[in-house]
N, C-alpha and C positions, 0 to 999 in steps of 0.2 A: 702814654695809658691814660686810661680814663681812671676816675677817683673808686668808681665803683666794681672795680673788675673782680670777678671770683675765680676760685679754681676746684676743680672736685678732685678729690684724692682719695683713692682706696689703698688701704695697707693690709695684705694677705697673707694669712697663714704665719705670723708671729706670735710669741706668747704675749701675754697681757701687758707684762711688765715691759717688754721690749717696745711693745706696740705704743704706750703711754709715754716711754721715753722718748722714742722715735717722734711723736707728735708735739712733744714740747720743743725739741730740737727745730723741728719744721716751721711751727709757728716763730721762732725767732730769727731763722735763716731768711722766711719769706719777707718781701718788700711790706711796708706797714699799710701801703694802700691796696694791697690785695687780701680778699677776704678767702679763707679756707673752709670749703664745704667737706666734711668728713663724709664720705660716701661707701658703698659696697662696690663689688666686682660686677654687679647688676645694673648699675645706676647707666642709664641711656647716653649721658652725655658726659661721661668718664674722662678727666684730662688726664691724672697722671695716676700709675699703678704701680705700687710698689710692694715688691711679692718674695717671698723665701725663694731663694735660687732653687731650691729642691723641688718645688713646683713648675717652674717655668718652662719645664718641657711636656707638661700636660698637654695634650692633643688638643683640649678645648681652649686652653690657655692661648697656645700657638694661635688657635684659629681667631680668636677675639683681638689678639694683638694684629694680625695680619690683615683683618678687615676693618681695622679703625686707625685713628690717628692718634692713640692712645701713648703717652710717652711712658716707659718701664723703666724702673730702677729695681734692680735685684738686689737682695740683702743676703750678706753669707757672713760667717764669723772667722776673723783671721787677725789674731791679734799682734801679728807681725806687720798687717796692712791697715790696721786700725783707723777708722776715720777717715781713709783714702776712697777714692771712686775711680774704678778702672773698668773701662769698656760698659759704663751703664752697670755696674756692680759696684754697691757700697760696702765696707769692709767692717764689721761691727768687732770690738766694741768703741763707740763714738764718743772719743773723748774732745774732739774739737768739731765744729761746723764749716770749717773754711772750705772745706771740698764739697760739702752739701750746699752751701750757699752759692759757691760758683755752679754748682749742676744746675739749681734751680733760676740762676739768674740767666743763664745760657737758654734754659728754656723758655723764659720769659720773653726773651729778645727773639727768639725764633717766632713765637705765637704771635708777637705784636707785628711780623711782618707776613702778613698773608701771601701765599703762592698764588700764580695765575691759576692753577688747577682748584684752589679752595674757593676763589671768587667766582670761577665758572661751575662748578660744581652743583648740580641739582641736590635739594634736598632729598637726604635717606631717610629712612626708619630708623628709629633709635637701637642700636648696636647691641648694646646690653642685654636687651630684651630677646630681640629675634636671635641673638646668639643662643643663648641659653634654651630658649623654647625650641629652635629649630634641632639644636644638637643632642637634647636628654634623650632620645630613642638610641642613638649611637653610644653615648657614654653606658646606659644600662647595659647595652648588647656587651661591649667592651668588660666590663666587670663581670659577668657571666661568661666568657669567651676563654675556653679551656686551654687555649694556646697561649694565654699569658700565666706567666709566673706570679708571685705574690706582688700586690697592689696596694697603695693607700688610698683609702677612701676620704675625700675630705669635700666641704661646702664654705660657705662661707664665714662660718663660725669656727672652723679647725676642722682637727682630725677627727673622722669618725670610728675609721677601724682598718684593719688590715684585712685583705681578703686573699685567699688561695684560689681562683676559679678553677684552676686543674683538680685540685682537690673537693672543690666545694665547701670549702672552711672558711669561717671568717672569725676573726677577734677584735672585739668591739673595744675602742679605746674607753678605759676605765674614768676617765675625765668627762666622756661623751653623755651627760646625762638625761638629754632631751631625747625622746623617742620620733622626733621630727627632722625633716631637711626641707631644702627648697631647691628651684631650678639650678642653683649654684653648684649643685653636686658634681662632682668630678673625679677624677683617679690620676694617679701617677705610678711609676715603677717604685718599688720597695727595695731600699739595699739591706744588706745585713744590719748595718747600723741603726734602720729605722726600725727593725724587728725585735730589738734588744728586749722588749717588755710582752711579748706575746707570750713567752715559756710560762708566765705566771697568771695568763688571762684564759678562761675559760673559752674552748672553741665552740662555734654554733655553724648551724646548717647556713650557708651562704644565701640560698636562694629562698627561705623560709624568712631570716633576718631581714632581707633586700624586700621581700614583700610587705613585712610588718610596717617598714620603714617606708614606702609608698603609701601603705593604708593609712598610717597616723598624719602623713603629709597631704595637703589640701590644693596642692600647685600642679597635680598631674593628671588632672582629669583629661587632658588633650591627649593622654596616652590611648584614650577609646576615642577614636574618630567619630564626629558628630553623625556621621552615615552608618555607623556601626548598628545592625538591627538584633542580629544574634550569635550566641557565643557559646563554644564548647571547652569544659574545663577539663584538662587531664591530669592536672596535681592539684590536689587540695590543699590548702593553706592550712597553717596552724595559728589560730590567731592567737595573739598575747593578750590582747586587750579585752578584759573580762566582760565589760560594758556592750562589747559588740559581738562577742562572740558567738552567741545564738543566732544572730541575723548573718553571720558571716556563713555559720554550717548551715543554715537553711538555703541560702543562695548556692551554695556550693554544691548541696544535693539536686538543687534546679537544674543548675548548669551543667552539671556531671551529666546528665542527659542529653545536654544540648537544648537551648530554651532561647526565646525571644527574650529581651532585655524587658520591654514594655509589660509582657506577661508576667514575668518574675515578679516586677515592681508591684503590678496590681493584685497578684496571688497573695504575696508575703505584706502586703500593706504598706510597702516602702516607698521613697520617694524613689523616682527614676534616677534622679542625681547620685544618690547613695548607690544603687544597683551598678550603675554607669563606672562611679568610683571604684566599685569592688572589679568590675571588668578590665579598668586601666591599671591597676595595680597587678593584677593576672597577666595580662599583655606584656606590661612592663618586665615582669619575671619569667616570661615563657610559661607560666602556667597553662596556658590554653589559648584557642585561635577563635577568630572570627568565622563564622559558619553563614550560609545563605537561610533564608526563613525556612525554604522547604527541608531542611536537614535539622531542623528542631525537633527532638522527639518528645520534649516535655510538653505533655496536655493536663493542665489542672483541672480536677472535678470541680464542680460549683459548690459542692457540699460534702462534707466527710462525715462518716457516722463514727461513731464511737471505737468501732473494731481498727477504723485506718487512723485515727488519732494516736490510739494506743499502740500502733504498729509505728507510728513517725515519733512516737516518745522512745520507744527500744531502740529505734535505728539511731536516733540522735546520743542516746545513751552509751550505745555501742561506738560510736565515733568518737564519743568524748574519751571512753577509755582507750582506743585504738590511738587517738592524736595524744594520748598523755594529760587530759585535763582534768 
């Protein structure tokens, strides 16, 4: 092995305390000539993924593992099996690192002996990025799929919420304090044990919560394809962000008639990027659909007289009351 070898390791969906303890043990167990780069699950050149076993059956996690050479170590709690590793599962609490040291040594020994396939294989695009970007539409559709029972929504930063697609309800994790996510957004099925905290948590409308999550996140513009020209809004979003609320309602009023994206941007004096971001959030939550330009009914007038302006003010006032703002 070379002196400057590195290994990219991601630890996914563990408590902060467990994560920090595990990192310390890994640093001790790994040979001194190997540098550890702590990464996230979207790292294109990820080597090792250590993941809470509850999330290992997530469709996207399965797809990531299937389409890459990532070595996976599941993490589970079992006092009777503490510190042991069986079938690539490490059992906590970790009272000694003998098994972990052996598992890591075995990994590095395998890595130092490239297979014929590895030497002959052509270069491939970064797995982590293509995986998340390609699959995010499917993830969103499954989050909204009424055939699913209760599911856990999570990303690289941990648990976001528990959702009930069948009833279209959602319970946000009280510890989820941000309003944003990224393309690591994923789901897995929730057991009764996973749901113990939702009884004391206010339930929210699943679709509206998801729309606001996508709107607040800046990595989902691809949900609106570059070829998209016109859009028809079928369900109005209920924005939580007070700063953007007026722009969102104005865009909603235009697209509710069916409108061209560039026309709305020009008429409302907004950047086309912002309008496309609105459309992306709506497409991701099934709030509307792309239409042909000839189906767009919105036709703005160049000038508005005072009567029209008064009408628009009354319209937005009624909308705010209707949506509870």
